[in-house]
C-alpha positions as a printed Julia matrix, in Angstrom:
284×3 Matrix{Float64}:
  -9.81   -6.25   25.87
 -13.18   -6.07   26.74
 -13.06   -3.01   28.54
 -11.24   -1.14   25.77
 -13.43   -2.47   22.96
 -16.58   -0.37   24.71
 -14.24    2.79   24.38
 -15.31    5.44   21.72
 -12.61    5.19   18.75
 -10.0     8.11   19.0
  -9.35    7.58   15.14
 -11.55    5.9    12.1
  -9.29    4.09    9.67
 -10.39    3.08    5.87
  -7.89    0.6     4.51
  -8.23    0.28    1.19
  -6.75   -2.98   -0.51
  -7.38   -4.63    3.1
  -7.31   -8.12    1.77
  -3.49   -7.63    0.46
  -0.41   -8.44    2.53
   0.2    -4.84    3.6
  -3.7    -4.22    4.34
  -4.0    -7.25    6.51
  -0.93   -6.23    8.48
  -2.31   -2.72    8.67
  -5.78   -3.58    9.97
  -4.15   -6.04   12.34
  -1.61   -3.59   13.74
  -4.65   -0.94   14.0
  -6.77   -3.43   16.27
  -3.69   -3.86   18.79
  -4.57   -3.03   22.1
  -1.15   -1.16   22.13
  -1.94    0.5    18.47
  -1.03    4.36   18.68
  -3.77    6.85   18.45
  -6.06    4.04   19.58
  -8.43    2.74   19.83
  -9.22    2.67   16.24
 -12.53    2.07   14.54
 -11.25    0.02   11.32
 -13.27   -0.28    7.94
 -11.65   -2.58    5.43
 -12.3    -2.16    1.45
 -11.64   -4.37   -1.33
 -12.82   -4.72   -4.8
 -14.38   -8.12   -4.55
 -16.55   -9.37   -1.36
 -15.15  -10.48    1.8
 -13.48  -13.92    0.96
 -13.99  -16.63    3.58
 -10.65  -16.79    4.52
 -10.71  -12.97    5.75
 -10.53  -12.39    9.58
 -13.57  -10.83   10.39
 -12.16   -9.22   13.78
  -9.69   -7.61   11.82
 -12.32   -4.78   10.77
 -15.52   -3.18   11.98
 -17.11   -3.62    8.71
 -15.9    -4.62    5.56
 -16.92   -2.65    2.22
 -16.49   -4.03   -1.46
 -16.71   -1.32   -4.12
 -14.82   -1.06   -7.28
 -12.61    1.94   -6.93
 -12.91    2.63  -10.98
 -16.2     3.45  -10.79
 -17.1     6.71   -9.1
 -20.8     6.03   -8.62
 -19.87    2.78   -6.96
 -17.28    4.52   -5.11
 -19.66    7.12   -3.93
 -22.96    4.68   -3.09
 -20.36    2.71   -0.97
 -18.25    5.37    1.15
 -20.92    8.21    1.33
 -22.52    6.84    4.59
 -18.93    6.56    6.24
 -17.11    9.38    5.11
 -18.18   11.92    7.73
 -16.03    9.47   10.18
 -13.1     8.59    8.53
  -9.96   10.09    9.89
  -7.13    8.18    8.01
  -7.04    6.46    4.6
  -4.32    3.48    4.5
  -3.95    3.38    0.58
  -2.44   -0.44   -0.17
  -4.65   -0.85   -3.43
  -3.01   -1.66   -6.72
  -3.77   -2.76  -10.04
  -1.26   -3.42  -12.67
  -1.78   -3.11  -16.63
   0.26   -4.43  -19.26
   1.84   -1.13  -20.08
   3.08    1.77  -17.24
   0.78    4.2   -19.03
  -2.19    2.11  -18.34
  -1.5     1.28  -14.96
  -1.01    5.2   -14.13
  -4.6     5.73  -15.35
  -6.07    3.0   -13.32
  -4.21    3.42  -10.22
  -4.91    7.35  -10.37
  -8.73    7.13  -11.21
  -8.94    4.73   -7.95
  -7.21    7.12   -5.55
  -8.99   10.04   -7.03
 -12.46    8.84   -6.87
 -11.9     7.87   -2.94
 -10.53   11.26   -2.08
 -12.91   12.95   -3.96
 -16.06   11.1    -2.07
 -14.43   11.47    1.02
 -13.12   15.05    0.83
 -16.57   16.16   -0.89
 -18.71   14.75    2.03
 -16.71   16.37    4.71
 -16.96   19.57    3.1
 -20.76   19.35    2.95
 -20.72   19.14    6.89
 -20.72   21.79    9.38
 -17.09   22.52   11.0
 -18.49   21.61   14.51
 -19.19   18.06   13.63
 -16.0    17.47   11.77
 -12.61   19.13   13.5
 -10.19   16.55   12.17
  -8.21   16.69    9.35
  -7.93   13.71    7.0
  -4.51   11.8     6.54
  -3.77    9.59    3.96
  -0.95    6.84    4.34
  -0.03    6.33    0.53
   1.94    2.98    0.01
   4.39    2.85   -3.39
   7.59    1.16   -3.17
  11.41    1.73   -4.02
  10.84    1.33   -7.63
  10.55    5.21   -6.88
  14.27    5.26   -7.32
  14.6     2.09   -9.91
  12.36    2.75  -12.53
  10.98    0.21  -14.39
  13.69   -2.42  -13.8
  11.53   -5.46  -14.32
  11.16   -4.71  -17.79
  13.47   -6.37  -19.85
  13.15   -4.27  -22.53
  14.72   -1.37  -20.53
  17.67   -2.95  -19.52
  20.03   -1.29  -22.21
  18.83    2.58  -21.3
  17.59    2.53  -17.95
  19.63    4.32  -15.57
  18.47    3.84  -11.63
  19.68    5.71   -8.82
  22.7     3.9    -7.16
  21.84    2.55   -3.47
  21.62    3.45   -0.84
  18.13    5.17   -1.58
  16.91    8.25    0.15
  13.62    9.58    0.16
  14.45   13.32   -1.21
  16.12   11.49   -4.46
  14.81   13.33   -7.55
  12.35   11.3    -9.55
  13.82    9.54  -12.74
  12.63   10.73  -16.3
  10.48    7.32  -16.7
   6.55    7.03  -16.47
   5.9     5.89  -13.08
   2.25    5.77  -11.54
   3.88    6.09   -7.93
   4.66    9.52   -9.28
   1.34   10.07  -10.16
  -0.3     8.85   -6.75
   2.01   11.08   -4.95
   0.91   14.4    -7.06
  -2.71   13.29   -6.52
  -2.21   13.23   -2.68
  -0.26   16.37   -2.66
  -2.85   18.33   -4.67
  -5.3    17.85   -1.99
  -2.91   20.08    0.75
  -2.77   21.63    3.12
  -6.3    20.14    4.03
  -5.21   16.57    3.62
  -1.86   15.46    5.41
  -0.32   12.55    3.96
   2.59   10.24    4.41
   4.27    8.21    1.71
   5.44    4.73    2.52
   8.21    3.07    0.29
   8.65   -0.47    1.02
  10.81   -3.05   -1.01
   9.91   -6.55   -1.57
   6.97   -7.12    0.66
   7.21  -10.48    2.31
   4.12  -11.52    4.7
   1.95  -14.01    6.05
  -0.92  -14.76    3.22
  -2.15  -17.41    1.36
  -4.14  -15.45   -0.83
  -2.25  -12.05   -2.1
  -2.03  -11.91   -5.69
   1.25   -9.81   -5.05
   2.94  -12.15   -2.6
   6.25  -12.82   -4.29
   7.38  -15.99   -1.9
   3.99  -17.56   -2.88
   4.66  -16.93   -6.4
   8.57  -18.36   -6.53
   6.8   -21.55   -4.78
   4.53  -22.11   -7.27
   6.99  -21.55  -10.08
   9.29  -24.21   -8.8
   6.41  -26.66   -8.11
   5.81  -26.21  -12.06
   9.37  -26.73  -12.64
   9.66  -29.64  -11.0
   6.52  -31.14  -12.42
   7.61  -30.35  -15.98
  11.27  -31.27  -15.35
  12.57  -28.1   -16.57
  15.42  -25.98  -14.66
  14.76  -23.9   -11.77
  15.62  -20.55  -13.74
  15.81  -17.06  -12.5
  12.75  -15.52  -13.94
  13.84  -11.95  -13.42
  15.9    -9.4   -14.76
  20.01   -9.26  -15.07
  19.46   -5.46  -13.05
  17.83   -7.54  -10.13
  19.99  -10.56  -10.42
  23.45   -8.91  -10.29
  22.18   -5.7    -7.56
  21.74   -6.05   -3.67
  18.3    -6.29   -2.79
  16.41   -6.08    0.43
  13.0    -6.85    1.67
  10.07   -5.38    4.07
   8.29   -7.5     6.39
   4.65   -6.75    6.46
   4.46   -6.15   10.51
   7.6    -3.67   10.46
   5.55   -1.81    7.34
   2.23   -1.87    9.46
   4.13   -0.42   12.06
   5.3     2.4    10.23
   2.22    3.23    8.87
   0.18    3.56   12.01
   3.15    5.41   13.63
   3.37    7.82   10.96
  -0.53    8.31   10.43
  -0.62    9.88   14.11
   2.91   11.56   14.41
   2.58   15.44   13.38
   6.17   15.17   12.93
   5.75   12.62   10.06
   3.28   14.44    8.28
   3.67   15.15    4.46
   6.96   13.06    4.44
   7.98    9.95    2.85
   9.59    7.29    4.24
  11.55    4.09    3.31
  10.8     0.83    4.76
  13.05   -2.03    4.76
  14.14   -4.95    6.99
  17.65   -3.7     7.15
  19.54   -6.61    5.5
  20.75   -7.29    2.12
  21.22  -10.25   -0.37
  21.4   -10.72   -3.67
  19.6   -12.93   -6.17
  22.58  -14.38   -7.6
  23.43  -15.88   -4.27
  20.11  -16.61   -3.11
  19.21  -18.27   -5.87
  21.63  -20.86   -5.46
  20.15  -21.66   -1.92
C-alpha cells in the first residue's frame, strides 16, 4: 500500500454525494489497491461540511458546496476541474412533487457539469487529453414510475418485470429521465454510464435514504406507542416482487463501467439477483 500511495494517479474521481450509502461504497472501491483504472485520486463532495463520522482515508480531499447554487459550485470546483476525469453522480434531493424534484436535481447536475466542462474547454488540449466520463446513478423507478405515490395506484401502468435496460420510458414525470437527458446532451465529448439499482442496502448509520435504518426506526416507534407494525408502503410494492442492491456490488459496477470503453454510453441494471415480496417478508 505504501508504494502504491506514491504512484501518480491514473484517474481522478469526483464523487458527488459521497456521504450517502452509494457514495461511501464508491469511494471505498476506488481506494482499493485492486481498483480498476487505479490508482485513483478521489475528491468527495456533499452539501454539508464533512461530518465527524466520515472516514477521511476514503478521499484525498472533501469538498462541501451547494450544487443548487452555480456561484458556490464554481467557487468550490473550479480549482479541481482541470484534474477531474470521472464524475460519480450519486447525489439526490427529493421534493414534495415530482416536478419540483425534477427541477432541483436537474439544476444540481447541470451546475456541476457546466463548471467542469467549461473549465476544461478553456485549457489547452495538450494539458487535458482525457475525456470526462460521468457515472449517473438513477434506479428502477425508471421502469415503475411513481409507484410510491398512493394516489397513482388506480391509473399507474408500470412495465412488467423483468426490467430490461432498453425498455421505453413511461408517460409520467420522472427526474431520472431528466438527468439522463442532461448527461446525453454533453455528448460526444462527455461519455456516460447509467446505473439503475433497486432498493439499496449497505453499511451506513447516517444516510437519509437508508431503508433498513428507516424501517428499524419505524418499528421502534410502533413498539413505543404500542401500535401495530403495519406495512407503510403502497399496494404495488406489497404485492409485487422486489429485489435489492448491495452497495458493494453497486460500487464495483460503477468502477467497472467508468474505465471500460465497452460500457460507455450504456445503461445497466444492478441487483443482487434474488427476489422477495414485502407481503411475505413483513410477516418475518
